[in-house]
LOLOPA-330500 format. One line per field, with one value per residue: residue number from 1; residue in one letter; chain; x, y negated, z negated of N, C-alpha, C, O, CB in turn. Coordinates in pm, 1 decimal, always signed. Last residue first. Glycine has a CB too. Layout:
! residues N
num	(NUM, ...)
residuo	(a, ...)
cadena	(A, ...)
n.east	(X, ...)
n.north	(Y, ...)
n.up	(Z, ...)
ca.east	(X, ...)
ca.north	(Y, ...)
ca.up	(Z, ...)
c.east	(X, ...)
c.north	(Y, ...)
c.up	(Z, ...)
o.east	(X, ...)
o.north	(Y, ...)
o.up	(Z, ...)
cb.east	(X, ...)
cb.north	(Y, ...)
cb.up	(Z, ...)
This chain:
! residues 119
num	(119, 118, 117, 116, 115, 114, 113, 112, 111, 110, 109, 108, 107, 106, 105, 104, 103, 102, 101, 100, 99, 98, 97, 96, 95, 94, 93, 92, 91, 90, 89, 88, 87, 86, 85, 84, 83, 82, 81, 80, 79, 78, 77, 76, 75, 74, 73, 72, 71, 70, 69, 68, 67, 66, 65, 64, 63, 62, 61, 60, 59, 58, 57, 56, 55, 54, 53, 52, 51, 50, 49, 48, 47, 46, 45, 44, 43, 42, 41, 40, 39, 38, 37, 36, 35, 34, 33, 32, 31, 30, 29, 28, 27, 26, 25, 24, 23, 22, 21, 20, 19, 18, 17, 16, 15, 14, 13, 12, 11, 10, 9, 8, 7, 6, 5, 4, 3, 2, 1)
residuo	(y, i, g, a, d, r, q, i, a, r, v, y, f, i, i, n, e, v, d, d, k, s, v, g, e, i, k, p, m, d, g, f, p, w, h, h, a, r, v, g, r, e, v, a, w, r, f, s, i, d, a, h, h, n, p, q, y, i, k, h, v, l, p, p, g, k, d, t, g, g, g, k, v, g, h, c, r, a, c, n, a, n, f, a, a, e, g, r, k, f, p, d, q, a, p, s, d, a, a, m, a, y, g, a, t, a, l, y, l, l, c, s, l, f, l, y, k, t, m)
cadena	(A, A, A, A, A, A, A, A, A, A, A, A, A, A, A, A, A, A, A, A, A, A, A, A, A, A, A, A, A, A, A, A, A, A, A, A, A, A, A, A, A, A, A, A, A, A, A, A, A, A, A, A, A, A, A, A, A, A, A, A, A, A, A, A, A, A, A, A, A, A, A, A, A, A, A, A, A, A, A, A, A, A, A, A, A, A, A, A, A, A, A, A, A, A, A, A, A, A, A, A, A, A, A, A, A, A, A, A, A, A, A, A, A, A, A, A, A, A, A)
n.east	(-1220.8, -1177.1, -1194.3, -968.2, -921.9, -846.3, -601.3, -458.5, -447.3, -305.1, -59.8, +16.1, +42.4, +243.1, +447.2, +478.0, +573.7, +812.3, +950.4, +985.2, +1151.6, +1328.1, +1468.1, +1675.8, +1525.2, +1247.7, +1213.7, +1054.0, +762.8, +729.0, +516.4, +294.3, +22.4, -140.6, -171.0, +71.4, +419.3, +544.7, +721.9, +942.0, +1000.7, +958.9, +756.6, +557.7, +512.6, +376.0, +157.8, +34.3, -33.2, -263.9, -435.1, -603.1, -877.5, -945.4, -806.1, -765.8, -636.8, -835.2, -917.0, -639.8, -384.9, -172.2, -125.8, +173.3, +465.1, +560.6, +399.5, +223.7, +7.2, -78.3, +32.2, +126.7, +304.6, +388.8, +507.4, +774.9, +847.2, +727.1, +880.9, +1079.4, +1016.1, +743.2, +723.3, +850.0, +670.5, +433.9, +507.2, +540.6, +278.2, +143.2, +255.5, +429.4, +670.0, +767.4, +575.0, +418.2, +246.3, +416.1, +512.1, +277.2, +249.4, +478.2, +426.2, +202.0, +320.4, +499.7, +320.8, +169.5, +373.6, +442.6, +203.6, +188.4, +414.6, +326.5, +105.3, +229.9, +385.1, +189.9, +81.4)
n.north	(-3771.2, -4012.1, -4069.1, -4092.0, -3821.7, -3732.9, -3871.5, -3758.4, -3492.6, -3526.3, -3612.2, -3376.7, -3187.5, -3315.8, -3295.4, -3018.5, -2972.2, -3115.9, -2971.0, -2727.7, -2817.5, -3117.1, -3377.2, -3460.1, -3712.6, -3763.1, -3920.2, -4250.6, -4361.3, -4647.7, -4923.4, -5028.6, -5049.7, -4724.9, -4496.6, -4440.8, -4397.7, -4070.9, -3941.0, -3672.5, -3410.4, -3355.7, -3536.5, -3476.8, -3203.7, -3224.3, -3376.7, -3196.7, -2984.1, -3076.7, -3278.2, -3543.5, -3484.2, -3333.5, -3453.3, -3806.3, -4030.1, -4215.3, -4304.8, -4328.6, -4315.5, -4394.4, -4701.6, -4738.2, -4953.5, -5201.7, -5333.5, -5040.5, -4802.7, -4642.1, -4417.4, -4477.0, -4736.9, -4700.0, -4613.2, -4698.4, -4618.0, -4370.3, -4150.9, -4053.4, -4093.4, -4064.3, -3797.6, -3668.1, -3738.4, -3622.2, -3353.3, -3305.1, -3358.8, -3159.4, -2915.0, -2865.2, -2795.5, -3026.1, -3087.9, -2786.2, -2580.2, -2361.1, -2356.9, -2279.7, -2022.1, -1901.6, -1909.0, -1744.8, -1499.8, -1459.4, -1449.1, -1219.4, -1025.2, -1035.2, -954.3, -691.3, -582.6, -599.6, -430.0, -192.0, -152.1, -130.9, +120.3)
n.up	(+3760.0, +3630.7, +3360.1, +3213.3, +3145.2, +3401.5, +3424.3, +3222.9, +3321.1, +3559.1, +3453.2, +3304.5, +3509.4, +3655.9, +3466.6, +3455.9, +3715.7, +3703.3, +3508.7, +3649.3, +3853.6, +3759.5, +3931.8, +4099.4, +4307.6, +4486.1, +4803.3, +4818.2, +4970.4, +5181.9, +5078.3, +4961.3, +5040.7, +5063.4, +5203.2, +5323.9, +5347.3, +5307.7, +5034.5, +4930.0, +4871.3, +4594.6, +4519.9, +4705.2, +4664.4, +4418.1, +4492.7, +4667.7, +4505.7, +4378.0, +4624.2, +4682.0, +4686.8, +4474.2, +4256.4, +4321.1, +4412.7, +4465.4, +4213.1, +3986.6, +3844.4, +3982.9, +4149.8, +4355.8, +4301.6, +4240.9, +4071.2, +3941.5, +3772.2, +3564.9, +3445.2, +3192.2, +3334.2, +3686.7, +3913.7, +3878.8, +3626.0, +3587.7, +3673.3, +3500.7, +3228.8, +3219.1, +3303.5, +3089.9, +2881.6, +2979.9, +2984.3, +2717.9, +2628.5, +2779.8, +2690.8, +2403.8, +2295.9, +2178.1, +1985.4, +1863.5, +1889.8, +1900.7, +1640.1, +1505.9, +1615.1, +1519.8, +1244.7, +1235.6, +1309.9, +1097.1, +884.0, +951.8, +947.3, +677.6, +559.0, +663.6, +536.9, +267.4, +279.9, +340.6, +108.8, -82.5, +0.5)
ca.east	(-1285.7, -1150.3, -1314.8, -1019.5, -957.5, -973.5, -713.1, -497.0, -512.7, -441.8, -137.8, -4.4, -50.2, +111.0, +404.5, +435.4, +447.3, +711.6, +916.1, +906.0, +1018.1, +1311.5, +1351.6, +1706.1, +1629.8, +1303.3, +1212.6, +1166.3, +821.2, +749.9, +628.5, +417.1, +126.2, -105.0, -287.8, -48.6, +310.0, +528.7, +589.1, +904.4, +1017.6, +1056.5, +882.3, +605.5, +580.6, +498.8, +249.2, +75.1, +80.3, -134.6, -417.6, -461.5, -816.4, -1003.9, -758.4, -845.3, -553.9, -763.1, -994.7, -725.2, -519.4, -212.1, -174.3, +30.6, +397.8, +648.0, +418.5, +310.6, +57.9, -156.6, -9.7, +2.1, +276.8, +337.1, +367.3, +698.0, +904.9, +660.6, +771.5, +1098.4, +1156.2, +800.3, +660.7, +907.6, +814.7, +439.5, +472.5, +656.4, +392.8, +105.7, +279.9, +307.7, +590.4, +851.5, +586.1, +520.9, +189.1, +334.8, +602.0, +333.6, +142.5, +459.2, +542.0, +190.7, +214.4, +548.0, +420.2, +106.1, +300.1, +541.7, +255.8, +85.0, +408.8, +449.7, +88.3, +134.9, +449.7, +280.3, -0.7)
ca.north	(-3650.5, -4001.7, -4039.0, -4211.4, -3918.6, -3686.7, -3894.8, -3897.8, -3518.4, -3479.3, -3700.7, -3507.0, -3166.7, -3294.5, -3427.4, -3089.5, -2909.2, -3156.0, -3109.8, -2732.5, -2769.6, -2974.0, -3343.4, -3422.6, -3616.2, -3791.3, -3798.8, -4155.2, -4314.5, -4505.5, -4863.4, -5029.5, -5128.1, -4848.5, -4552.6, -4413.7, -4483.5, -4186.5, -3958.5, -3811.5, -3459.8, -3281.2, -3529.6, -3614.7, -3245.8, -3144.0, -3427.8, -3328.0, -2964.7, -3070.7, -3158.7, -3519.3, -3564.5, -3296.1, -3326.2, -3694.8, -3919.9, -4160.6, -4200.2, -4387.4, -4305.2, -4255.6, -4631.7, -4734.0, -4826.9, -5111.8, -5396.4, -5158.6, -4873.8, -4758.8, -4408.8, -4401.0, -4667.5, -4766.9, -4583.8, -4738.5, -4742.6, -4487.3, -4200.6, -4040.5, -4096.1, -4191.3, -3904.5, -3656.1, -3773.6, -3763.6, -3425.4, -3285.4, -3438.3, -3302.7, -2962.5, -2923.6, -2691.1, -2956.2, -3167.5, -2888.4, -2708.0, -2393.2, -2390.1, -2406.6, -2123.2, -1913.6, -1974.7, -1884.3, -1560.1, -1468.2, -1554.5, -1349.4, -1051.3, -1066.5, -1087.1, -788.1, -592.1, -667.1, -572.3, -250.6, -157.9, -240.8, -0.2)
ca.up	(+3808.7, +3774.0, +3434.0, +3274.2, +3038.4, +3338.3, +3518.2, +3207.2, +3194.4, +3564.9, +3539.7, +3239.5, +3397.4, +3718.4, +3516.4, +3338.5, +3672.4, +3799.2, +3482.2, +3525.0, +3887.4, +3763.4, +3851.8, +3963.0, +4280.1, +4353.7, +4720.7, +4844.3, +4840.2, +5160.1, +5149.8, +4882.2, +5111.9, +4992.2, +5136.4, +5397.2, +5303.2, +5395.7, +5098.7, +4947.3, +5008.3, +4673.4, +4444.3, +4690.3, +4784.1, +4427.5, +4395.8, +4714.2, +4600.0, +4305.2, +4545.6, +4667.7, +4793.5, +4598.9, +4313.8, +4268.3, +4368.0, +4581.7, +4278.8, +4091.1, +3785.6, +4000.9, +4028.6, +4327.9, +4336.3, +4319.0, +4200.7, +3925.3, +3889.4, +3597.6, +3583.2, +3203.8, +3210.3, +3566.9, +3899.6, +3997.3, +3675.1, +3534.4, +3760.8, +3643.9, +3272.1, +3177.1, +3381.7, +3223.2, +2877.8, +2953.0, +3107.9, +2806.2, +2577.8, +2789.8, +2829.9, +2447.3, +2357.7, +2275.6, +2111.6, +1854.6, +1870.3, +2021.9, +1751.2, +1475.5, +1636.5, +1660.7, +1292.8, +1196.2, +1390.7, +1234.6, +888.7, +935.7, +1071.2, +778.3, +530.3, +693.4, +683.9, +310.4, +241.4, +438.2, +240.3, -87.2, -1.8)
c.east	(-1330.6, -1221.7, -1299.2, -1147.2, -1014.6, -1020.7, -843.8, -601.7, -547.5, -517.9, -282.5, -91.7, -84.0, +7.2, +264.1, +385.9, +392.7, +575.8, +805.0, +860.7, +927.1, +1169.0, +1329.4, +1585.9, +1636.5, +1397.2, +1280.5, +1145.8, +932.9, +805.2, +640.2, +539.3, +263.2, +5.8, -264.8, -174.8, +186.8, +409.2, +598.4, +772.4, +1006.7, +1097.0, +988.3, +738.1, +632.8, +580.9, +384.7, +176.6, +126.4, -15.7, -281.5, -444.5, -663.8, -951.4, -821.2, -793.1, -633.1, -680.4, -926.0, -796.0, -608.5, -344.9, -210.1, -6.0, +253.9, +577.2, +507.7, +317.0, +142.1, -108.5, -91.5, -52.0, +137.3, +315.5, +304.7, +549.4, +833.0, +721.4, +720.6, +995.0, +1171.3, +944.4, +729.6, +850.0, +880.2, +586.1, +480.8, +631.3, +512.4, +223.2, +239.3, +325.0, +462.8, +778.7, +667.1, +529.7, +291.4, +272.6, +524.1, +429.1, +195.5, +356.3, +533.2, +306.7, +198.1, +448.2, +476.5, +206.1, +230.8, +476.6, +357.3, +131.0, +302.7, +446.8, +206.0, +109.2, +358.5, +348.8, +88.6)
c.north	(-3568.9, -3882.6, -4032.7, -4193.3, -4051.2, -3781.2, -3851.8, -3940.6, -3668.2, -3503.5, -3654.4, -3600.1, -3296.4, -3269.8, -3415.3, -3232.7, -2981.2, -3099.8, -3154.5, -2873.4, -2767.6, -2938.0, -3193.3, -3390.5, -3581.8, -3677.5, -3832.5, -4026.6, -4221.7, -4474.1, -4715.0, -4980.8, -5129.3, -4921.3, -4695.5, -4469.9, -4456.9, -4266.9, -4082.1, -3819.1, -3608.7, -3348.9, -3468.6, -3619.6, -3388.8, -3192.9, -3356.3, -3393.4, -3099.8, -3057.2, -3162.9, -3400.5, -3547.9, -3380.2, -3286.8, -3564.0, -3807.9, -4034.7, -4139.6, -4279.0, -4387.6, -4226.7, -4488.4, -4670.3, -4824.6, -4984.7, -5315.3, -5228.8, -4994.2, -4838.4, -4527.2, -4404.4, -4603.6, -4675.6, -4637.7, -4722.5, -4789.5, -4617.3, -4338.7, -4116.2, -4105.7, -4204.3, -4035.9, -3763.5, -3768.6, -3812.5, -3574.5, -3361.1, -3426.0, -3390.9, -3107.2, -2975.7, -2740.6, -2851.1, -3098.8, -2965.4, -2822.3, -2530.7, -2429.3, -2451.5, -2262.9, -2024.2, -2001.3, -1965.6, -1709.6, -1537.6, -1572.1, -1462.6, -1188.1, -1103.0, -1127.4, -931.4, -691.3, -686.5, -652.8, -398.2, -228.4, -263.5, -126.3)
c.up	(+3691.3, +3833.7, +3583.1, +3352.8, +3090.6, +3229.3, +3461.8, +3308.0, +3182.6, +3434.0, +3547.2, +3323.0, +3329.8, +3607.0, +3572.3, +3373.1, +3549.9, +3758.5, +3578.4, +3490.7, +3765.5, +3803.5, +3864.4, +3875.4, +4130.9, +4319.8, +4590.6, +4761.9, +4871.1, +5021.3, +5115.2, +4959.8, +5039.5, +5068.3, +5085.8, +5330.7, +5389.9, +5346.5, +5190.0, +5021.2, +5026.4, +4805.8, +4533.3, +4620.1, +4774.1, +4549.6, +4400.6, +4618.4, +4652.9, +4396.8, +4473.7, +4571.2, +4795.3, +4716.0, +4445.4, +4329.6, +4300.7, +4536.0, +4402.8, +4164.9, +3873.2, +3934.1, +4065.2, +4194.9, +4291.2, +4363.5, +4291.4, +4061.9, +3849.4, +3716.4, +3629.9, +3343.8, +3226.7, +3448.9, +3767.4, +3977.0, +3802.6, +3587.8, +3716.7, +3732.0, +3423.5, +3224.4, +3347.4, +3314.5, +3012.5, +2948.9, +3092.6, +2936.5, +2667.0, +2749.2, +2853.6, +2594.3, +2422.5, +2352.8, +2218.5, +1988.8, +1864.7, +2010.4, +1871.4, +1589.2, +1609.0, +1690.5, +1444.5, +1245.4, +1361.2, +1324.8, +1028.4, +952.4, +1065.6, +911.2, +637.1, +669.7, +728.0, +462.4, +287.4, +404.3, +341.5, +45.8, +0.0)
o.east	(-1388.4, -1276.5, -1397.3, -1202.6, -1096.7, -1138.3, -943.1, -680.5, -656.7, -637.8, -373.6, -186.0, -200.6, -102.7, +176.4, +291.2, +271.9, +474.7, +712.9, +746.9, +808.8, +1077.1, +1312.7, +1601.4, +1606.1, +1356.1, +1363.7, +1070.8, +913.5, +883.1, +568.4, +652.4, +339.8, +74.9, -358.2, -276.0, +195.8, +307.7, +654.2, +717.8, +1055.4, +1213.3, +1097.3, +824.5, +739.2, +700.7, +490.8, +270.9, +245.0, +91.0, -195.6, -440.1, -604.0, -979.0, -759.2, -741.8, -575.5, -658.7, -955.2, -741.7, -647.4, -409.8, -272.4, +71.9, +214.9, +624.7, +530.0, +248.7, +132.5, -175.6, -167.5, -173.5, +42.7, +309.1, +185.2, +472.0, +831.1, +651.4, +675.3, +1019.9, +1270.0, +989.7, +769.9, +923.7, +959.0, +619.2, +528.8, +721.3, +581.2, +263.2, +296.7, +401.0, +394.5, +818.6, +637.9, +494.7, +254.7, +247.7, +562.1, +427.8, +162.0, +375.4, +574.0, +288.6, +182.3, +484.5, +498.7, +181.3, +233.3, +517.5, +357.4, +101.8, +325.6, +474.0, +189.6, +93.2, +403.6, +368.2, +63.1)
o.north	(-3461.6, -3890.3, -4046.6, -4289.5, -4115.0, -3816.4, -3924.0, -4031.9, -3701.2, -3531.3, -3737.0, -3660.2, -3323.4, -3325.1, -3495.4, -3281.8, -3002.9, -3169.6, -3224.7, -2894.1, -2800.5, -3018.6, -3146.1, -3377.8, -3665.8, -3562.4, -3923.1, -4025.1, -4123.1, -4550.3, -4664.5, -4995.0, -5224.1, -4861.3, -4773.9, -4488.5, -4451.2, -4209.0, -4184.8, -3717.8, -3664.9, -3344.3, -3524.3, -3699.2, -3420.0, -3219.4, -3417.5, -3458.5, -3117.3, -3112.1, -3244.5, -3420.1, -3539.3, -3349.0, -3214.1, -3563.9, -3724.1, -3944.0, -4026.1, -4169.5, -4499.6, -4126.2, -4464.7, -4595.5, -4898.2, -4915.6, -5353.3, -5188.9, -5043.3, -4932.6, -4514.7, -4395.1, -4669.5, -4553.4, -4622.3, -4808.8, -4909.3, -4718.4, -4416.5, -4141.5, -4162.7, -4314.1, -4110.4, -3816.8, -3856.9, -3915.9, -3645.0, -3424.4, -3525.1, -3482.6, -3172.5, -3069.7, -2663.7, -2818.1, -3112.2, -2910.8, -2939.8, -2594.0, -2524.0, -2567.8, -2356.3, -2107.2, -2107.1, -2080.8, -1790.3, -1622.8, -1684.4, -1559.3, -1263.4, -1197.5, -1242.0, -1020.2, -768.1, -796.4, -762.6, -480.6, -313.5, -376.8, -218.2)
o.up	(+3709.1, +3943.7, +3656.2, +3406.1, +3024.7, +3220.0, +3471.7, +3283.5, +3136.2, +3435.5, +3542.1, +3271.6, +3300.8, +3611.0, +3539.7, +3311.6, +3540.8, +3765.4, +3536.8, +3448.7, +3774.2, +3788.8, +3976.9, +3754.0, +4046.3, +4305.2, +4586.2, +4664.4, +4942.2, +4964.0, +5028.8, +4913.3, +5056.7, +5150.7, +5068.5, +5398.3, +5512.6, +5307.7, +5151.3, +5064.9, +5124.5, +4845.9, +4546.3, +4656.7, +4827.6, +4539.3, +4389.1, +4663.2, +4680.5, +4369.5, +4507.0, +4449.8, +4902.5, +4831.9, +4522.9, +4441.6, +4231.4, +4616.3, +4440.5, +4179.4, +3840.1, +3963.1, +4168.7, +4135.9, +4200.5, +4453.6, +4406.3, +4156.2, +3737.0, +3758.5, +3726.0, +3361.5, +3269.9, +3462.2, +3742.4, +4018.3, +3830.8, +3593.8, +3800.7, +3849.9, +3470.2, +3256.6, +3436.8, +3397.4, +3046.3, +3006.7, +3181.3, +2991.7, +2691.2, +2820.9, +2940.8, +2617.3, +2490.2, +2464.5, +2337.3, +2093.5, +1861.5, +2113.0, +1940.3, +1629.6, +1681.8, +1779.3, +1492.4, +1284.5, +1452.9, +1405.9, +1073.7, +1024.5, +1163.0, +978.6, +682.1, +749.8, +821.4, +510.9, +340.7, +494.4, +418.1, +90.0, +77.8)
cb.east	(-1192.4, -1000.7, -1415.2, -918.3, -834.9, -956.0, -690.1, -376.4, -422.2, -443.3, -76.6, +129.8, +8.2, +115.0, +502.7, +550.1, +468.0, +749.8, +1041.3, +986.5, +1025.8, +1346.5, +1224.9, +1782.0, +1763.9, +1190.8, +1283.5, +1306.6, +715.2, +843.0, +759.7, +398.8, +77.5, -59.7, -327.6, -62.0, +351.1, +509.7, +471.7, +1013.5, +919.4, +1001.7, +866.0, +505.0, +488.9, +464.4, +188.8, -47.7, +39.6, -134.5, -429.3, -386.5, -853.0, -1152.0, -781.6, -998.8, -450.0, -666.8, -1128.3, -644.2, -524.7, -105.9, -298.5, -37.8, +471.2, +770.5, +475.4, +457.2, -57.5, -161.5, -86.9, -101.7, +283.6, +209.6, +348.6, +740.8, +1055.6, +666.7, +653.7, +1095.4, +1227.4, +792.9, +506.5, +881.6, +888.6, +367.7, +334.5, +681.8, +430.9, -18.2, +205.0, +266.0, +556.9, +967.0, +648.8, +658.4, +110.1, +222.9, +693.0, +406.0, +19.3, +415.3, +663.1, +180.1, +82.3, +578.4, +531.5, +39.2, +196.2, +636.0, +319.9, -36.8, +380.4, +576.3, +71.3, -0.6, +485.0, +380.5, -92.7)
cb.north	(-3568.8, -3991.3, -4136.7, -4267.2, -3948.4, -3545.9, -3823.1, -3986.1, -3473.3, -3332.6, -3706.5, -3573.7, -3070.4, -3172.4, -3482.1, -3094.9, -2757.9, -3109.5, -3200.8, -2676.1, -2630.8, -2912.9, -3424.3, -3529.7, -3669.9, -3807.3, -3678.1, -4221.3, -4242.9, -4451.5, -4937.0, -4944.4, -5272.6, -4817.5, -4463.7, -4267.5, -4633.4, -4142.7, -3975.8, -3889.3, -3396.9, -3145.6, -3446.8, -3698.6, -3232.8, -2989.2, -3416.5, -3417.4, -2871.0, -2955.3, -3033.5, -3648.0, -3713.5, -3307.5, -3217.7, -3714.6, -3971.0, -4272.9, -4256.0, -4473.1, -4353.9, -4162.8, -4705.2, -4661.5, -4709.6, -5074.6, -5533.2, -5117.9, -4918.5, -4845.5, -4285.5, -4454.0, -4766.0, -4833.7, -4435.0, -4658.2, -4724.6, -4485.2, -4100.1, -3896.1, -3972.6, -4205.4, -3913.1, -3515.8, -3681.7, -3794.6, -3388.6, -3132.5, -3395.3, -3334.3, -2875.0, -3037.4, -2589.0, -2894.1, -3302.6, -2824.1, -2705.3, -2287.8, -2274.3, -2400.1, -2094.5, -1779.3, -1892.8, -1896.2, -1487.5, -1330.4, -1525.5, -1358.8, -939.6, -949.6, -1091.3, -759.2, -454.4, -585.0, -587.7, -170.7, -15.1, -218.9, -0.2)
cb.up	(+3899.1, +3800.2, +3402.5, +3360.6, +2954.3, +3278.7, +3647.8, +3219.3, +3077.0, +3598.7, +3680.4, +3212.6, +3296.2, +3820.2, +3625.5, +3238.2, +3641.1, +3940.4, +3496.0, +3409.1, +3948.6, +3628.7, +3897.0, +3901.0, +4328.0, +4244.5, +4792.0, +4808.1, +4748.5, +5264.8, +5116.2, +4759.8, +5129.5, +4845.8, +5021.1, +5415.6, +5309.7, +5545.2, +4989.2, +5022.4, +5094.1, +4702.6, +4312.9, +4614.7, +4901.4, +4440.3, +4259.8, +4730.3, +4719.7, +4208.3, +4635.0, +4616.1, +4775.8, +4589.2, +4217.8, +4299.9, +4274.1, +4645.9, +4318.4, +4188.8, +3634.8, +3946.7, +3965.8, +4436.1, +4275.1, +4237.5, +4183.5, +3873.4, +3978.3, +3482.8, +3603.3, +3108.3, +3085.0, +3598.6, +3908.3, +4117.3, +3702.0, +3383.4, +3760.9, +3678.1, +3222.5, +3025.3, +3353.8, +3281.5, +2785.1, +2820.7, +3152.9, +2834.1, +2437.2, +2699.9, +2928.1, +2349.6, +2257.2, +2208.0, +2083.5, +1817.9, +1747.9, +2043.5, +1785.0, +1341.0, +1545.3, +1719.5, +1259.5, +1047.6, +1365.8, +1288.6, +791.5, +799.9, +1096.6, +796.7, +390.1, +610.7, +746.2, +267.6, +89.1, +439.1, +290.0, -193.8, -127.2)
C-alpha cells in the first residue's frame, strides 16, 4: 500500500510539474509568437499588428484566413511579398527566422485577429 501511495505521489508531482512547465511563457505559443513578432515584424507591422508607416496592419480584414491563409505568412517570411494591397512597396524575405518562430508568429497574429473580431 505504501509503495502505491508513493508511486501515486510521484506521478502526481511529475504531472503537476509538466502542467506548470506547459503554462510557462517559454511553452506558450502566444507568448513565443508575440516575442518573435516583436523581434521580427513589429518594426513594420506595428505593435500588435496595428501597422506603421512602413507596413500594413495585419489586424485587418484583408488578412483573414479565407483571404490570406497561413501559408501566405510562411511564404512572406521565406520569399518576401510583392506589393499588392497596400502602397508600402515590396516586403523583403526575412532572414534568420526559424520555422518554429514563424508558426508561433502565425498563432499570435491569428489570436490577435480573433480578439479584434476580424474573423
